[in-house]
Structure formats: C-alpha cells, structure tokens
C-alpha positions as CSV (number, residue, x, y, z in Angstrom):
1,M,-61.5,-20.4,-35.7
2,R,-61.7,-23.8,-34.1
3,I,-60.8,-25.4,-37.5
4,L,-57.7,-23.2,-37.8
5,I,-56.6,-24.1,-34.3
6,G,-57.1,-27.8,-35.0
7,V,-55.1,-27.6,-38.2
8,L,-52.3,-25.8,-36.5
9,L,-52.2,-28.3,-33.7
10,C,-52.1,-31.2,-36.2
11,F,-49.4,-29.5,-38.1
12,S,-47.2,-28.9,-35.0
13,F,-47.8,-32.5,-33.9
14,N,-46.6,-33.8,-37.3
15,I,-43.5,-31.6,-37.2
16,G,-42.7,-33.1,-33.8
17,L,-43.1,-36.6,-35.1
18,G,-40.9,-35.8,-38.1
19,Q,-38.2,-34.5,-35.7
20,D,-38.4,-37.7,-33.7
21,S,-38.0,-39.9,-36.7
22,D,-35.1,-37.8,-37.9
23,K,-33.5,-38.0,-34.5
24,E,-33.8,-41.8,-34.7
25,A,-32.4,-41.9,-38.2
26,V,-29.4,-39.7,-37.0
27,K,-28.8,-42.1,-34.1
28,K,-29.0,-45.0,-36.5
29,A,-26.4,-43.5,-38.8
30,V,-24.0,-43.0,-35.8
31,E,-24.7,-46.6,-34.6
32,M,-24.0,-47.9,-38.1
33,F,-20.7,-45.9,-38.1
34,F,-19.7,-47.7,-34.9
35,D,-20.8,-51.1,-36.1
36,G,-18.4,-50.7,-39.0
37,F,-15.8,-49.3,-36.6
38,H,-16.0,-52.3,-34.2
39,N,-16.1,-54.8,-37.1
40,Q,-13.1,-53.0,-38.8
41,D,-15.2,-52.7,-41.9
42,S,-14.0,-49.6,-43.9
43,M,-16.8,-50.0,-46.5
44,A,-19.5,-50.0,-43.8
45,I,-17.9,-46.9,-42.2
46,K,-17.7,-45.2,-45.6
47,G,-21.4,-46.0,-46.1
48,T,-22.3,-43.7,-43.2
49,T,-20.2,-40.7,-44.3
50,S,-20.0,-38.1,-47.0
51,A,-17.2,-38.3,-49.5
52,D,-15.6,-35.2,-48.1
53,I,-15.9,-35.9,-44.4
54,I,-13.7,-33.8,-42.0
55,M,-12.3,-35.3,-38.9
56,Q,-10.5,-33.4,-36.0
57,T,-9.5,-34.0,-32.5
58,V,-9.2,-31.4,-29.7
59,G,-6.3,-32.2,-27.4
60,R,-3.2,-30.7,-25.9
61,D,0.3,-30.4,-27.2
62,E,3.5,-31.2,-25.3
63,N,3.3,-27.8,-23.6
64,G,-0.3,-28.4,-22.4
65,I,-1.7,-25.9,-24.9
66,S,-5.1,-26.8,-26.4
67,T,-4.9,-27.8,-30.1
68,V,-7.2,-29.0,-32.9
69,K,-5.6,-31.7,-35.0
70,P,-7.0,-32.8,-38.3
71,T,-7.1,-36.5,-39.2
72,K,-7.2,-37.7,-42.8
73,F,-10.2,-40.0,-43.2
74,N,-8.3,-42.6,-45.3
75,K,-5.6,-42.7,-42.6
76,F,-8.3,-43.2,-40.0
77,L,-9.8,-46.1,-42.0
78,K,-6.4,-47.7,-42.5
79,S,-5.6,-47.5,-38.8
80,I,-8.9,-49.2,-37.9
81,V,-8.6,-52.1,-40.3
82,S,-5.0,-52.7,-39.3
83,I,-5.8,-53.3,-35.6
84,P,-4.6,-56.9,-35.0
85,D,-7.2,-59.5,-34.2
86,T,-5.5,-60.1,-30.9
87,T,-6.5,-56.6,-29.8
88,K,-10.0,-56.2,-28.4
89,F,-11.3,-52.6,-28.6
90,H,-14.6,-51.0,-28.0
91,E,-15.8,-47.4,-28.0
92,K,-18.7,-47.4,-25.5
93,L,-21.1,-44.5,-26.2
94,L,-22.6,-43.4,-22.9
95,S,-25.5,-41.3,-24.2
96,Y,-26.8,-39.4,-27.2
97,K,-27.9,-35.8,-27.4
98,I,-29.3,-35.2,-30.9
99,Q,-30.5,-31.9,-32.4
100,V,-32.1,-31.6,-35.8
101,D,-32.9,-28.5,-37.9
102,G,-34.2,-29.4,-41.3
103,N,-31.4,-31.2,-43.2
104,M,-28.7,-30.6,-40.6
105,A,-28.2,-32.5,-37.3
106,N,-25.7,-32.8,-34.5
107,A,-25.1,-35.9,-32.3
108,W,-23.2,-35.4,-29.1
109,T,-22.0,-38.7,-27.7
110,P,-19.8,-38.9,-24.5
111,Y,-17.8,-42.1,-24.7
112,E,-15.3,-44.5,-23.0
113,F,-12.6,-46.2,-25.1
114,W,-11.6,-49.7,-24.0
115,I,-8.6,-51.7,-25.2
116,N,-8.3,-55.3,-24.0
117,D,-10.9,-54.7,-21.2
118,T,-8.9,-51.7,-19.9
119,L,-10.1,-48.1,-20.0
120,S,-7.8,-46.3,-22.4
121,H,-9.4,-42.9,-22.5
122,C,-12.7,-41.0,-22.6
123,G,-14.2,-37.9,-24.1
124,V,-17.0,-36.7,-26.3
125,N,-17.7,-37.1,-30.0
126,S,-19.6,-34.4,-31.9
127,F,-21.0,-35.6,-35.2
128,Q,-22.4,-33.2,-37.8
129,L,-24.7,-34.8,-40.3
130,H,-26.5,-33.7,-43.5
131,K,-29.6,-35.3,-44.9
132,K,-29.4,-35.6,-48.7
133,N,-32.0,-37.5,-50.7
134,G,-33.6,-38.7,-47.4
135,T,-30.4,-40.2,-46.0
136,W,-28.3,-38.9,-43.1
137,K,-24.6,-38.8,-43.8
138,I,-21.8,-37.8,-41.3
139,I,-20.0,-34.8,-42.7
140,Y,-17.8,-33.8,-39.7
141,I,-16.5,-35.5,-36.6
142,I,-14.6,-33.8,-33.9
143,D,-13.8,-35.4,-30.6
144,T,-12.0,-34.9,-27.3
145,R,-9.7,-37.4,-25.6
146,R,-8.5,-37.5,-22.1
147,R,-7.1,-40.1,-19.6
148,D,-8.3,-38.4,-16.4
149,D,-11.7,-37.6,-15.1
150,C,-13.3,-40.4,-17.2
151,K,-16.0,-41.2,-14.7
152,L,-17.5,-37.7,-15.0
153,N,-19.4,-38.7,-18.2
C-alpha cells in the first residue's frame, strides 16, 4: 500500500511539473508574439501563430452596443509593419493568468497600449493556444479595448 501511495504521489508531482513547464512555454509563446509585434517583424509574429489564426476585438458600435469585430490576420500584420519609425508604440502586459489542459491553453493578459509615451487605451487579451508536435502556437486572439478606467488593471 505504501508503494502505491508513493507512486501516486510521484506521478501527481510530475504532472504538476509538466503543467508548470507548459505554462512557461505558453508564456514564452506570447512573449515571442509581442517581441515580433514591437519589432514590427511579421515573420516573427507568424512564427508564434497557427496558419489559420482567428483574431477578434470586443468593442462598442456608434450606438454603444457591444460588438465582436473580426480582424484579418494579414491586415493586422500589414498595419503593424507599416507603423512609421517616428511612432513609438508599446503594449505593456500587466500580468499573465495561464491555464493548461493537455494540448490546449489560455493566456489572459491585461494590458496598456502606449503611443509616443502617452496611454492610448487598455484592455485584456485572451490568447488560445494549441500544442502540436511539442510547440505551442496561438490559434485565437480576442481582446477588449477601452479608453476609460485604464488604471483598474
């Protein structure tokens, strides 16, 4: 009986270690996405995502009604690489909450977006990731954006 309990404890300890290493790998994938983003490197960004990534933004229309707007990934990439060198921009991630279940993960990252050292807006990114062949890839990004209550994060 002691042997069985010992084996179960070792097994559960190893599962916890695996989850921690997966959480670190998920965080690293998100960090690499933003490294490419801040360096305006579309190839680096693409290296962190699946070929069929979905991007959406939750916002409000002109009548104040909540909407979900899709963004074409190639349009997003073009907009990032076309930012002029004279424009300084930075998306500051305030924290990470990462959850992993097998080959699926979610990273919840509140953020502030700064343009030329001025706070532009804030919100939350939600990244869905899939692990294939041992590598985490971003398959879905949805975010919120607001200009008020930015110090609540």
